[in-house]
C-alpha positions as CSV (number, residue, x, y, z in Angstrom):
1,M,84.9,-44.9,71.2
2,K,83.0,-48.5,70.7
3,M,82.0,-48.5,74.8
4,I,80.6,-44.7,74.4
5,K,78.0,-45.7,71.1
6,I,77.1,-49.1,72.9
7,F,76.2,-47.4,76.3
8,L,74.3,-44.8,74.2
9,L,72.4,-47.2,72.2
10,I,71.1,-49.3,75.2
11,I,70.2,-45.7,76.6
12,I,67.9,-44.7,73.1
13,I,66.6,-47.7,72.4
14,P,64.3,-48.0,75.7
15,S,63.0,-45.2,75.3
16,L,61.9,-45.6,70.8
17,F,59.9,-48.3,72.4
18,Q,58.2,-46.9,75.6
19,S,58.0,-43.7,72.8
20,C,56.0,-46.9,70.3
21,T,54.1,-48.5,73.3
22,N,52.9,-44.7,74.5
23,E,51.3,-44.3,71.5
24,A,50.0,-47.8,70.6
25,I,47.6,-46.9,74.2
26,I,46.6,-44.1,72.6
27,E,45.1,-45.6,69.6
28,D,42.9,-48.4,71.7
29,H,41.0,-45.6,73.8
30,R,39.2,-44.1,70.9
31,E,35.9,-44.3,70.9
32,P,34.1,-46.5,68.1
33,A,32.3,-45.1,65.3
34,A,27.9,-45.3,65.6
35,T,27.3,-48.2,63.4
36,N,23.9,-48.2,61.1
37,T,23.6,-52.0,63.3
38,S,24.0,-50.2,66.6
39,I,21.2,-47.3,65.8
40,S,18.5,-50.2,64.4
41,K,19.4,-52.6,67.9
42,R,18.8,-49.7,70.3
43,I,15.3,-48.1,68.1
44,E,14.3,-52.1,67.6
45,S,14.6,-53.3,70.6
46,Y,11.2,-51.9,71.6
47,D,7.9,-52.8,70.4
48,L,6.3,-49.5,70.9
49,W,7.7,-45.5,71.9
50,Y,5.8,-43.3,73.5
51,I,5.9,-39.9,72.5
52,D,6.4,-37.7,76.0
53,Y,5.1,-34.2,74.6
54,N,5.8,-32.4,78.2
55,A,9.4,-32.7,77.5
56,T,9.1,-31.5,73.8
57,E,11.8,-28.8,72.8
58,G,11.5,-26.2,70.9
59,S,8.7,-24.7,68.4
60,G,9.2,-26.4,65.3
61,N,6.8,-29.1,64.2
62,I,7.0,-32.9,62.7
63,P,4.0,-34.3,62.0
64,F,3.7,-37.0,61.7
65,I,4.9,-37.2,65.5
66,T,2.7,-34.7,66.8
67,R,-0.4,-36.9,65.5
68,A,0.4,-40.1,67.3
69,F,0.7,-41.7,70.7
70,T,3.0,-44.2,70.3
71,I,5.6,-45.4,67.2
72,S,7.3,-48.4,65.7
73,F,10.5,-49.3,64.1
74,L,9.9,-52.3,62.3
75,N,12.5,-54.1,60.4
76,G,11.9,-50.7,58.0
77,A,8.0,-49.9,58.2
78,L,7.2,-47.0,60.5
79,Y,3.4,-47.9,62.5
80,T,1.6,-45.2,64.7
81,N,-1.0,-44.6,67.0
82,N,-3.2,-42.2,65.8
83,N,-6.8,-43.0,67.0
84,L,-7.8,-43.8,70.5
85,A,-10.8,-45.8,68.9
86,G,-9.5,-48.6,68.1
87,I,-6.0,-49.1,70.3
88,G,-4.3,-51.7,72.0
89,S,-6.5,-53.8,69.2
90,T,-5.2,-52.4,65.8
91,G,-2.0,-53.5,64.3
92,N,-2.0,-55.9,66.9
93,G,-0.4,-52.7,69.0
94,F,1.0,-51.1,66.5
95,G,-1.5,-49.2,64.8
96,T,-1.7,-48.3,61.7
97,R,1.3,-48.4,58.8
98,V,2.4,-44.5,57.8
99,G,5.8,-44.9,55.7
100,A,9.1,-46.6,56.1
101,Y,13.0,-45.6,57.0
102,N,16.0,-46.8,57.0
103,Y,19.6,-45.9,58.6
104,N,22.9,-43.1,58.8
105,S,25.8,-42.7,60.6
106,N,23.4,-41.8,64.2
107,S,20.7,-40.6,62.6
108,I,17.5,-42.3,60.8
109,R,15.4,-41.4,57.3
110,V,12.0,-41.3,57.8
111,F,10.4,-41.5,54.8
112,H,6.0,-40.7,54.8
113,D,3.3,-41.5,52.9
114,V,1.9,-38.7,53.6
115,Y,4.2,-35.9,54.8
116,G,7.6,-36.9,53.3
117,T,10.6,-36.8,54.3
118,F,13.2,-36.4,57.7
119,E,16.4,-36.5,58.4
120,L,16.4,-37.4,63.0
121,Q,19.4,-37.3,64.1
122,I,19.2,-39.7,67.9
123,S,21.0,-39.6,70.8
124,Q,20.2,-42.4,73.8
125,L,19.7,-41.1,77.4
126,T,18.5,-43.9,79.0
127,K,18.4,-47.5,78.0
128,N,14.6,-46.5,77.1
129,K,14.9,-43.3,76.3
130,I,15.9,-41.8,73.3
131,R,15.7,-38.5,71.7
132,L,15.3,-37.4,68.1
133,Y,15.7,-33.8,67.0
134,D,15.3,-32.7,63.7
135,P,18.0,-30.1,63.1
136,F,16.2,-28.5,60.6
137,R,12.7,-28.2,62.5
138,K,13.9,-26.9,65.6
139,V,12.9,-29.9,68.0
140,S,13.2,-32.7,69.6
141,Y,11.3,-35.6,71.1
142,Y,12.0,-37.8,73.7
143,L,10.7,-41.3,73.1
144,I,10.2,-44.2,75.9
145,G,10.7,-48.0,75.3
146,Y,8.3,-50.3,75.9
147,Q,7.4,-53.8,74.9
148,R,3.5,-54.7,74.4
149,S,3.6,-56.8,76.3
150,N,3.3,-54.0,79.6
151,F,2.1,-51.4,78.4
152,D,-0.7,-49.8,79.8
153,Y,-3.6,-49.2,76.1
154,D,-6.4,-49.2,79.3
155,K,-4.8,-46.0,81.0
156,L,-3.3,-44.1,78.1
157,F,-7.6,-44.3,76.5
158,N,-8.0,-42.9,79.9
159,D,-6.2,-40.2,80.4
160,N,-6.6,-39.6,77.0
161,I,-9.9,-40.1,76.6
162,H,-11.2,-36.6,75.5
163,Y,-9.4,-36.8,71.4
164,F,-11.5,-40.7,71.4
165,L,-14.7,-38.5,72.0
166,Q,-13.4,-36.4,69.4
167,E,-12.5,-39.3,66.3
168,Y,-16.0,-39.7,66.0
169,K,-18.1,-36.5,63.9
170,A,-21.3,-36.7,65.7
171,W,-23.0,-38.9,68.8
172,E,-26.1,-40.0,68.3
173,K,-27.8,-41.0,71.5
174,V,-28.8,-45.1,70.7
175,Y,-30.8,-45.0,74.1
176,T,-32.3,-43.7,77.3
177,S,-32.9,-45.5,79.9
178,R,-36.9,-45.4,81.8
179,I,-35.4,-43.9,85.1
180,G,-34.4,-41.3,85.2
181,A,-36.5,-37.8,86.5
182,L,-37.2,-35.6,82.9
183,N,-34.9,-33.3,82.4
184,D,-33.4,-30.2,79.3
185,F,-30.9,-32.6,77.9
186,D,-33.9,-35.3,77.2
187,K,-34.4,-33.0,74.2
188,E,-30.9,-33.5,72.8
189,N,-30.5,-36.4,70.1
190,F,-26.5,-35.7,69.2
191,I,-23.4,-34.4,70.3
192,Q,-20.6,-32.8,68.8
193,F,-16.5,-32.6,70.3
194,L,-14.5,-30.5,68.6
195,A,-11.0,-31.0,67.9
196,G,-8.6,-28.7,68.8
197,G,-7.4,-30.0,72.5
198,T,-8.1,-30.6,75.6
199,D,-11.2,-29.6,77.0
200,K,-12.8,-27.1,75.1
201,R,-15.8,-26.6,72.4
202,F,-18.9,-28.5,71.8
203,R,-22.2,-29.0,70.2
204,S,-25.3,-29.8,70.3
205,S,-28.8,-30.7,68.3
206,K,-32.5,-31.6,68.1
207,D,-32.4,-33.4,65.5
208,S,-34.1,-36.5,64.7
209,P,-32.4,-39.7,65.1
210,R,-30.4,-41.6,62.0
211,T,-30.0,-38.0,61.2
212,N,-26.9,-38.3,57.9
213,V,-24.0,-36.8,59.8
214,N,-23.3,-34.6,57.5
215,N,-27.0,-33.4,57.4
216,I,-27.1,-31.5,61.5
217,Y,-28.1,-28.9,62.2
218,W,-26.0,-28.0,65.3
219,D,-28.5,-26.2,67.5
220,F,-26.6,-25.0,70.5
221,T,-22.6,-24.3,70.8
222,G,-20.7,-24.3,74.4
223,L,-17.6,-25.0,76.4
224,Y,-17.3,-29.0,78.0
225,G,-14.5,-29.9,80.4
226,I,-13.0,-33.5,81.9
227,S,-12.1,-34.4,85.2
228,N,-10.9,-37.6,87.1
229,N,-14.1,-39.2,89.9
230,L,-13.0,-41.5,92.5
231,N,-13.9,-44.4,89.8
232,P,-10.9,-45.0,87.8
233,Y,-13.1,-46.3,85.3
234,T,-14.8,-43.5,84.7
235,K,-14.9,-39.7,84.4
236,K,-16.9,-36.1,84.9
237,L,-17.9,-34.6,81.7
238,T,-19.7,-31.0,81.8
239,L,-21.6,-29.5,78.6
240,D,-22.0,-25.7,79.7
241,Y,-25.6,-24.9,78.8
242,D,-25.2,-21.1,79.0
243,F,-29.6,-20.5,79.5
244,W,-30.3,-23.5,81.4
245,G,-26.5,-24.1,83.5
246,N,-23.9,-26.7,83.4
247,E,-25.2,-30.3,82.5
248,S,-23.3,-32.7,84.5
249,F,-22.7,-36.5,83.9
250,T,-20.7,-39.3,85.0
251,L,-19.0,-40.6,81.5
252,S,-18.7,-44.4,81.0
253,V,-17.5,-45.5,77.3
254,I,-18.8,-49.1,76.6
255,N,-16.7,-50.0,73.4
256,D,-14.9,-47.9,71.2
257,H,-18.0,-46.3,69.6
258,R,-20.2,-46.6,72.0
259,I,-20.7,-44.7,75.4
260,R,-22.8,-44.1,78.6
261,L,-23.5,-41.3,80.2
262,F,-25.6,-40.8,83.3
263,H,-26.7,-37.4,83.7
264,N,-26.0,-37.0,87.9
265,T,-29.0,-34.8,88.8
266,S,-32.0,-36.2,87.0
267,G,-30.7,-39.6,87.5
268,T,-31.1,-40.8,83.8
269,T,-28.7,-43.4,81.7
270,Y,-28.5,-42.3,77.9
271,E,-26.0,-43.9,75.3
272,F,-24.3,-42.4,72.2
273,E,-22.7,-43.7,69.5
274,G,-20.5,-42.7,67.1
275,R,-21.0,-41.7,63.2
276,G,-18.1,-40.0,61.0
277,F,-15.0,-42.6,62.2
278,I,-12.4,-39.7,61.9
279,E,-8.9,-40.9,61.3
280,Y,-5.8,-39.3,62.0
281,L,-7.1,-36.7,64.4
282,R,-4.5,-35.1,66.1
283,L,-3.8,-31.9,65.7
284,T,-1.7,-30.5,68.7
285,V,0.5,-31.6,71.3
286,S,-1.3,-30.8,74.1
287,K,-1.6,-35.0,75.5
288,A,-2.4,-35.7,78.9
289,K,1.1,-37.2,80.0
290,T,0.5,-40.6,81.5
291,D,2.6,-43.5,83.1
292,V,1.9,-46.1,80.4
293,E,4.0,-49.3,81.8
294,K,1.6,-52.0,83.3
């Protein structure tokens, strides 16, 4: 009888050990839960997050994202680049501080100074690409991370130059070259590029120079278009004047508040200065997709 008991113990005990071992192996393979520390390292490891608007999913809208070119998360402070005028220098390249944020499990809570609180779920897609999803507004944004040292501010500016033209209430003519044939555009002293997307409406005025920007009488409203030139630092600007046809210019930017228009037909060069800077202009999501890495 003792021999039978001993024999049964020899069989049963290894089985018990095997069962415990199997349970321990399963326990070890469980995925660790995301922590606030891992999320913060992921988000704050890049200076700038460029918003890829072409990849946006859903019909909802998060205003502080749709009005920005880039977002930065800096030790609890939220920065955005909303305007092209001054981009690369404003806030040392980060832009303007617009709020604060903190982390929850696998999400970020944003406290915007104007638009309030947003709870955004974060998914990491690649090393430098994340998805921000707002379950309340049913919209997803895709962000690409860059360091300031390899972010091409100039290319971003050039690819979205129509927004730069819209960032002033009016452009006042301050210079006309002596060289060039007389033409109808010589009489125009102010131009305004109306906000609302890519190639939209413009207005022009023959009011006297130095007229207050809020008192300008706009003589004409028409459509304008911007297209690429062979020279990557210039654009072709077309102003559609119904009664005398299209006016074609080569557009170049002198600085953050001054542009040059070369009239392609007459050979006349004009320079305009921006009046009445408009901050936080971005109203739509139809920004140009661009590779902004140097």
